[in-house]
C-alpha angles and dihedrals in degrees: 000000000000111000105239103230125074092255091045085215113170114193128180134199114245102186139011092232092061095056099073091051092048093047091047092051092047092049092051091047095051092044088057092048092051090051090051089046091057091050089050092049090056099043103027123116121264096237122135107280119245122243113283110266109240124243101215108007122072103251124218097228122108115228146174096221139156105213100210097178143000110180133184127179122188130175109194133178096270105017147018126231132199121180134184118190127188138171148115139265120208132183103228102174142357107308092354132104136170121218119196121185138168136170148208114230130198122188131189112184129182095195102037145016121315126212149138138224146113116316127205127321109235122205118188129179118204117199118179107220099174135021133181105193097193093069094021087239118155141165124216135187113227115195110180143179128198115203119199120231096194140010096250145344112214107313093340116103112212124210141171116256140175132201150162128229144171124220132191139183143166147133132267093233095139093105117089118272091237136085121349092333091073090071091067092057090076094063112111128197121200139152150130142237120200149163127211135182129201111230125221137042095322097050119178136179127221137184125201134184125185118177116183135195123186140167115228113210090179089061092043090056092045092050092061104262117147108293115271115214121248129292093021092060089064096053131104115194112206145173126198129193111209119198125180125180124184107217099188094053107029090170088074087070130219122296116224127185137174114215115190119177151131135254129204108213132181139148094287110031150002127223118189135182132178145160120234114215123194113234103187138033095258090057095044094049089086102020139005098192137005131192114223134176145160141197125199135177120214100229098194090061090053094053128354090224089078090061093065115111125222096225 
């Protein structure tokens, strides 16, 4: 099944003694990011905020980002998983960006082997094929390849795969910027639709669909609505629907999840957290809920040199 963050990092917990140290480090890390976020909220520029970057779906926006962390924790019936993803996205030409991600995975299984190690390396190109600047709506093609770094981690078999997707995103800023109608201008619609195929002797096909809706309080404040107090004015409230359908083995059934969450967004960084809830028996056979999160720094706001393109 497709791992439902952009890195598709699946990590598992190997020992109980390691968990307190990992949780403590994560708490310290996020506390530092929140402190930096407050500084950014005070000193950041008053430009129109970008679309919220999605937590699960592949968004259509092009960015110069350092993806510090994408984390997912799952406690299933027979095993626990802990995953840490990391990578970078760089705009390399007009309307074209390259996104490179990898992950560290840790698995603790009661019914099979446990283990840890690096998972696949994911390379995704994003090419914007259509843009409507008035609503900041755009569509991008997202060809991708996932290259395995080992044969397996614990009871997870790793394989190389390739795929093609389409992503979209924009704001509902058609209503007038006056009266109660202005509050609808902050609604954002994003999502992706994609197909992937596992390469090698045991080939398999997979289809995924991830629509997203969110409400951007940063854009609401920018658009002239009554001022929202900090830190609420930096929040985006979102909900994603994640659908995954194996095509080579339809008897496995589709996997459907609902992922509500919140993002803290300012001029310098974005921190997101959500909970992924299984919606059907096929999805809940391995997990009922998962905790996922991410933290990214916008490199071109740190130093303009990062905004330079290669072509």
